C-alpha positions as CSV (number, residue, x, y, z in Angstrom):
1,M,15.1,-13.0,0.8
2,T,13.4,-13.9,4.0
3,E,10.4,-12.5,5.9
4,Q,12.8,-10.6,8.1
5,D,14.0,-8.6,5.1
6,F,10.6,-7.0,4.8
7,I,10.5,-5.6,8.4
8,P,11.7,-1.9,8.2
9,K,14.3,-0.9,10.8
10,S,13.4,2.8,10.8
11,Y,12.0,5.4,8.5
12,L,14.0,8.4,7.2
13,K,11.0,10.8,7.0
14,S,7.6,11.5,8.4
15,I,4.4,12.5,6.6
16,E,1.1,13.8,8.0
17,N,-1.3,13.0,5.2
18,G,-1.7,12.2,1.6
19,S,-3.3,10.1,-1.1
20,V,-2.0,7.5,-3.6
21,T,-3.7,5.6,-6.4
22,W,-2.8,2.4,-8.1
23,S,-4.4,0.1,-10.6
24,S,-3.6,-3.6,-10.5
25,P,-4.9,-6.4,-12.7
26,S,-6.3,-9.9,-12.1
27,N,-4.3,-12.9,-13.4
28,I,-5.1,-16.4,-14.7
29,A,-3.0,-19.3,-13.5
30,L,-1.7,-21.7,-16.2
31,V,-0.2,-24.1,-13.7
32,K,-2.6,-24.0,-10.8
33,Y,-1.9,-23.4,-7.1
34,W,-4.4,-25.5,-5.0
35,G,-3.5,-26.2,-1.4
36,K,-1.5,-24.0,1.0
37,K,0.7,-24.2,4.1
38,E,0.6,-21.8,7.0
39,H,0.9,-18.1,6.3
40,Q,-0.5,-18.3,2.8
41,L,2.5,-20.3,1.4
42,P,1.8,-22.5,-1.6
43,Q,2.0,-26.3,-1.5
44,N,3.2,-26.2,-5.1
45,P,4.6,-23.6,-7.5
46,S,2.3,-21.9,-10.1
47,I,2.7,-19.7,-13.2
48,S,0.2,-17.2,-14.5
49,F,-0.6,-14.8,-17.3
50,T,-1.1,-11.3,-15.8
51,L,-4.2,-9.8,-17.4
52,D,-4.7,-6.2,-18.7
53,N,-8.3,-5.0,-18.8
54,C,-9.7,-6.8,-15.7
55,K,-8.2,-4.6,-13.0
56,T,-8.9,-2.9,-9.7
57,V,-8.3,0.9,-9.2
58,T,-7.6,1.8,-5.5
59,T,-7.1,5.2,-3.9
60,L,-5.7,5.1,-0.4
61,S,-6.0,8.4,1.5
62,F,-4.3,8.7,4.9
63,S,-4.1,11.2,7.7
64,K,-2.1,11.0,10.9
65,K,-4.2,10.3,14.0
66,E,-3.6,11.0,17.7
67,A,-3.6,7.5,19.2
68,S,-2.0,4.6,17.4
69,N,-3.4,1.6,19.4
70,N,-5.8,0.3,16.7
71,F,-6.6,0.2,13.0
72,S,-8.8,3.0,11.7
73,F,-10.1,2.8,8.1
74,E,-13.2,3.1,5.9
75,V,-13.8,1.1,2.7
76,F,-15.8,2.3,-0.3
77,L,-16.6,0.3,-3.5
78,D,-17.7,2.5,-6.4
79,G,-18.4,5.3,-4.0
80,E,-20.6,3.2,-1.7
81,K,-19.4,2.5,1.9
82,K,-18.9,-1.3,2.4
83,E,-19.0,-2.3,6.0
84,D,-19.0,-6.0,5.0
85,F,-15.5,-5.5,3.4
86,K,-14.0,-4.4,6.7
87,P,-13.4,-7.8,8.4
88,K,-11.3,-9.0,5.5
89,I,-9.2,-5.8,5.4
90,E,-8.8,-5.9,9.2
91,T,-7.5,-9.5,8.9
92,F,-5.1,-8.4,6.2
93,F,-3.8,-5.5,8.3
94,K,-3.2,-7.8,11.3
95,R,-1.2,-10.2,9.1
96,I,1.0,-7.4,7.7
97,E,1.3,-5.1,10.7
98,V,4.8,-6.3,11.6
99,Y,5.9,-5.4,8.0
100,I,4.0,-2.1,7.8
101,P,4.4,-0.7,11.3
102,F,2.8,2.7,10.3
103,L,-0.6,1.0,9.9
104,K,-2.0,2.2,13.3
105,D,-0.5,5.7,12.9
106,Y,-3.0,6.8,10.3
107,H,-6.7,6.8,9.5
108,F,-7.2,5.3,6.0
109,V,-9.9,5.8,3.4
110,I,-9.8,3.0,0.9
111,E,-11.7,3.8,-2.3
112,T,-11.8,1.0,-4.8
113,S,-13.5,0.1,-8.1
114,N,-13.2,-2.7,-10.6
115,T,-13.2,-2.3,-14.4
116,F,-15.2,-5.6,-14.5
117,P,-18.7,-5.9,-13.0
118,H,-18.6,-6.8,-9.3
119,S,-21.0,-9.7,-10.0
120,S,-19.0,-10.9,-13.0
121,G,-17.7,-14.0,-11.3
122,I,-14.1,-12.9,-11.7
123,A,-12.3,-12.9,-8.4
124,S,-11.4,-9.4,-7.4
125,S,-9.2,-10.4,-4.5
126,A,-6.1,-10.7,-6.6
127,S,-6.4,-7.3,-8.2
128,G,-7.8,-5.7,-5.1
129,M,-5.2,-6.9,-2.6
130,S,-2.3,-6.2,-5.0
131,A,-3.6,-2.6,-5.7
132,L,-3.9,-2.0,-1.9
133,S,-0.4,-3.4,-1.3
134,M,1.1,-1.1,-4.0
135,C,-0.6,1.9,-2.3
136,L,0.9,0.9,1.1
137,M,4.3,0.6,-0.5
138,S,3.9,4.0,-2.0
139,I,3.5,5.4,1.5
140,E,6.5,3.4,2.7
141,M,8.5,4.9,-0.2
142,M,7.5,8.4,1.1
143,L,8.8,7.4,4.5
144,N,12.0,5.8,3.1
145,P,12.8,7.2,-0.4
146,K,15.9,5.0,-0.7
147,L,13.9,1.9,-1.4
148,S,14.6,0.3,-4.8
149,N,11.9,-0.5,-7.3
150,T,12.9,-4.2,-7.1
151,F,12.4,-4.2,-3.4
152,I,9.1,-2.3,-3.6
153,N,7.7,-4.9,-6.1
154,Q,8.9,-7.8,-4.1
155,K,7.5,-6.5,-0.8
156,A,4.2,-5.5,-2.4
157,S,3.9,-9.0,-3.8
158,F,4.8,-10.4,-0.4
159,L,2.1,-8.3,1.3
160,A,-0.5,-9.0,-1.3
161,R,0.0,-12.8,-0.8
162,L,-0.9,-12.3,2.9
163,G,-4.3,-10.9,1.7
164,S,-5.0,-13.4,-1.1
165,G,-2.5,-16.0,-2.3
166,S,-2.9,-15.4,-6.0
167,A,-2.7,-11.6,-5.5
168,C,1.1,-11.9,-5.3
169,R,1.1,-12.8,-9.1
170,S,-0.6,-9.5,-10.1
171,V,2.0,-6.9,-9.1
172,E,4.1,-7.5,-12.2
173,G,3.7,-9.2,-15.6
174,D,3.5,-10.7,-18.1
175,L,4.4,-14.3,-16.9
176,I,4.7,-14.6,-13.2
177,V,6.0,-17.6,-11.1
178,W,5.0,-18.0,-7.5
179,G,6.5,-20.8,-5.5
180,L,9.9,-22.2,-5.2
181,H,10.9,-24.4,-8.2
182,E,14.4,-25.8,-8.6
183,A,14.5,-25.2,-12.3
184,I,13.4,-21.5,-12.1
185,E,16.1,-19.1,-10.9
186,G,14.9,-16.6,-8.3
187,S,11.5,-18.3,-7.6
188,S,10.2,-18.0,-4.1
189,D,7.3,-19.1,-1.9
190,L,7.2,-15.6,-0.4
191,F,6.4,-13.5,-3.5
192,G,5.8,-13.7,-7.2
193,T,8.7,-13.3,-9.6
194,K,8.9,-12.5,-13.3
195,Y,9.5,-15.6,-15.4
196,P,13.2,-15.3,-16.2
197,Y,13.7,-17.3,-19.4
198,E,13.1,-17.0,-23.1
199,V,9.5,-16.7,-24.3
200,H,8.7,-17.3,-28.0
201,D,6.7,-14.6,-29.9
202,N,3.8,-17.1,-30.1
203,F,3.1,-16.4,-26.4
204,K,3.5,-12.6,-26.6
205,N,0.3,-10.6,-26.3
206,Y,-1.7,-13.8,-25.8
207,Q,-5.5,-13.3,-25.7
208,D,-7.9,-14.3,-23.0
209,T,-11.7,-14.1,-23.6
210,I,-13.5,-14.7,-20.4
211,L,-16.9,-16.4,-20.7
212,L,-19.1,-15.6,-17.8
213,V,-21.0,-18.8,-17.3
214,D,-22.2,-18.2,-13.7
215,K,-21.9,-14.8,-12.0
216,G,-23.2,-15.9,-8.7
217,E,-21.2,-16.6,-5.5
218,K,-19.4,-19.9,-5.4
219,Q,-21.0,-22.6,-3.2
220,V,-17.5,-23.4,-1.8
221,S,-15.0,-20.6,-1.2
222,S,-11.4,-21.0,-2.4
223,T,-10.2,-20.8,1.2
224,V,-12.3,-23.9,2.1
225,G,-11.1,-25.7,-1.1
226,H,-7.5,-25.1,-0.3
227,N,-7.9,-26.4,3.2
228,L,-9.4,-29.6,1.9
229,M,-6.1,-30.5,0.3
230,H,-4.6,-31.2,3.7
231,N,-6.1,-34.6,3.9
232,H,-6.7,-35.2,0.2
233,P,-5.8,-38.7,-1.0
234,F,-4.1,-37.4,-4.2
235,A,-2.5,-34.3,-2.8
236,S,1.2,-35.4,-3.0
237,Q,0.7,-36.6,-6.6
238,R,-1.0,-33.3,-7.5
239,F,1.9,-31.2,-6.1
240,A,4.4,-33.4,-8.0
241,Q,2.4,-33.0,-11.2
242,A,2.4,-29.2,-10.9
243,N,6.2,-29.1,-10.4
244,D,6.6,-31.4,-13.5
245,N,4.3,-29.3,-15.6
246,L,6.0,-26.1,-14.7
247,A,9.4,-27.6,-15.7
248,K,7.9,-28.7,-19.0
249,L,6.7,-25.2,-19.8
250,I,10.3,-23.9,-19.8
251,Q,11.0,-25.6,-23.1
252,I,7.5,-25.0,-24.5
253,F,7.8,-21.2,-23.9
254,K,11.2,-21.2,-25.6
255,S,10.1,-23.3,-28.6
256,G,6.7,-21.7,-29.2
257,D,4.9,-25.0,-29.3
258,V,1.4,-23.9,-28.7
259,Y,-0.1,-27.4,-28.9
260,A,2.2,-28.7,-26.2
261,F,1.2,-25.6,-24.2
262,I,-2.5,-26.4,-24.7
263,E,-2.0,-30.0,-23.5
264,I,-0.5,-28.8,-20.2
265,I,-2.9,-25.9,-19.4
266,E,-6.1,-27.8,-20.2
267,S,-4.8,-30.8,-18.1
268,E,-4.0,-28.4,-15.3
269,A,-7.5,-26.8,-15.4
270,L,-9.3,-30.2,-15.4
271,T,-7.0,-31.5,-12.6
272,L,-7.8,-28.5,-10.5
273,H,-11.5,-29.4,-10.7
274,A,-10.8,-33.1,-10.3
275,M,-9.2,-32.3,-6.9
276,M,-12.4,-30.6,-5.9
277,M,-14.5,-33.5,-6.9
278,T,-12.3,-36.0,-5.1
279,S,-11.9,-34.1,-1.8
280,L,-14.0,-34.8,1.3
281,P,-16.4,-33.2,1.4
282,Y,-16.4,-33.2,-2.5
283,F,-17.9,-30.4,-4.5
284,I,-18.4,-29.3,-8.2
285,L,-17.9,-25.7,-9.3
286,M,-18.3,-26.3,-13.0
287,K,-21.8,-25.9,-14.5
288,P,-23.4,-27.8,-17.5
289,N,-22.6,-24.8,-19.7
290,T,-18.9,-25.0,-18.7
291,L,-18.8,-28.5,-20.2
292,E,-20.7,-27.4,-23.3
293,I,-18.1,-24.7,-23.9
294,I,-15.2,-27.1,-23.4
295,N,-16.6,-29.6,-25.9
296,K,-17.3,-26.9,-28.4
297,I,-13.7,-25.7,-28.1
298,W,-12.4,-29.2,-28.6
299,E,-14.6,-29.7,-31.7
300,F,-13.5,-26.4,-33.2
301,R,-9.8,-27.1,-32.6
302,Q,-10.2,-30.5,-34.2
303,D,-12.0,-29.1,-37.2
304,T,-9.8,-26.1,-37.9
305,G,-6.4,-26.9,-36.3
306,L,-6.4,-23.4,-34.7
307,P,-4.6,-23.3,-31.3
308,I,-7.7,-22.3,-29.2
309,S,-7.6,-23.6,-25.7
310,F,-9.3,-23.1,-22.3
311,T,-8.4,-22.8,-18.7
312,L,-10.6,-22.5,-15.6
313,D,-10.2,-20.9,-12.2
314,A,-12.0,-22.1,-9.1
315,G,-15.4,-21.5,-10.6
316,A,-17.6,-22.1,-13.6
317,N,-16.3,-19.4,-15.9
318,V,-14.1,-20.3,-18.9
319,H,-11.0,-18.5,-20.0
320,V,-10.5,-19.0,-23.7
321,L,-6.8,-18.6,-24.5
322,Y,-5.3,-18.1,-28.0
323,P,-2.5,-16.3,-29.9
324,E,-3.1,-12.8,-31.1
325,K,-2.5,-13.8,-34.8
326,D,-5.5,-16.1,-34.7
327,A,-7.8,-13.6,-32.8
328,K,-10.1,-12.7,-35.7
329,L,-11.2,-16.2,-36.5
330,I,-11.4,-17.4,-32.9
331,L,-13.3,-14.3,-31.8
332,E,-15.8,-15.0,-34.5
333,F,-16.2,-18.5,-33.3
334,I,-16.6,-17.3,-29.7
335,K,-19.4,-14.9,-30.7
336,N,-21.2,-17.3,-32.9
337,E,-20.9,-20.5,-30.9
338,L,-19.9,-19.9,-27.3
339,V,-21.5,-16.7,-26.1
340,A,-24.9,-18.4,-26.0
341,Y,-23.7,-20.5,-23.0
342,C,-22.8,-17.3,-21.0
343,Q,-25.1,-15.9,-18.4
344,N,-27.0,-13.0,-20.1
345,G,-24.5,-13.4,-23.0
346,H,-21.8,-11.7,-21.0
347,Y,-18.1,-12.1,-21.8
348,I,-14.9,-10.0,-21.4
349,C,-12.1,-9.7,-24.0
350,D,-8.7,-9.4,-22.3
351,K,-5.1,-10.1,-23.0
352,I,-1.7,-10.3,-21.3
353,G,-0.8,-7.3,-19.3
354,F,2.2,-6.1,-17.4
355,G,1.1,-5.6,-13.8
356,A,0.3,-2.7,-11.4
357,K,0.5,0.9,-12.5
358,K,0.6,4.1,-10.4
359,I,-2.0,6.7,-11.3
360,D,-1.2,10.4,-10.7
361,N,-3.9,12.0,-8.5
């Protein structure tokens, strides 16, 4: 597939107005993407668990308008009009207009809500942009009913990427690869693809308890952080490391070796933050309580032998990952030992999910 394949030649039908609703989850990268080329393309491949409970629900209402020379839309979050969301949506629309040529033909009302608190410190861009992209593809399906489900998912992931890179990994589940990798058939820089190889039962229904260490806005945005990779002294080594780690995971997923899995994903999380701390300008997104939690997890794993592990996104919060069969003991440990390090004691229990879902209006 190339970008040209996503430009529609014509539509078979016309439609005056309507409304569609989709939910789409967030995701957590196991092999991290950090650093991008032009047009939201990744410098290295990544793989993620799609989540289940942490999701965005978006309703997109549309009505034909007289003139089609500009974008026309309103945005609401939890029923409240959000003018400050409009610049990001307008930028997104400009990026995708060539692929969604009906964008200027309609007035849109975007009504969105998150199942997780807006101030939770969980990035809503992945779930939000993927939900909006699925809504747009539902409209395209009305205009061209012959589109296949495979094409719809690929194009939705492609569009979502142009809004937020990691959003392309939220359209489907449960393991999603984004970025071309020679060992993974069908992988692409343009959109996320389902991991195509054998996965041991140990990694089915994996659990993710998200410890909300800091619910404030990050001091450095992910966009700025990605751009700092352009002149980073360790960038090429990092991109090679990500490729190697993704290749190693193929055998690990097949064998079910949770301890080899832990070694890679924890290394990936710490490397991500090491790249931030060694960029110029350098910055630190972890908080003291992030480190306290990591050390507690290491001690508990050492003492019990249970396969509890952590990963981090570009922030202070900790994703505690563990197999479903060990959930009872590990959740008890989390509640007794780790929740004290969360802001206001807040945490979210989640697990692997299977991507975006259409909701009947």
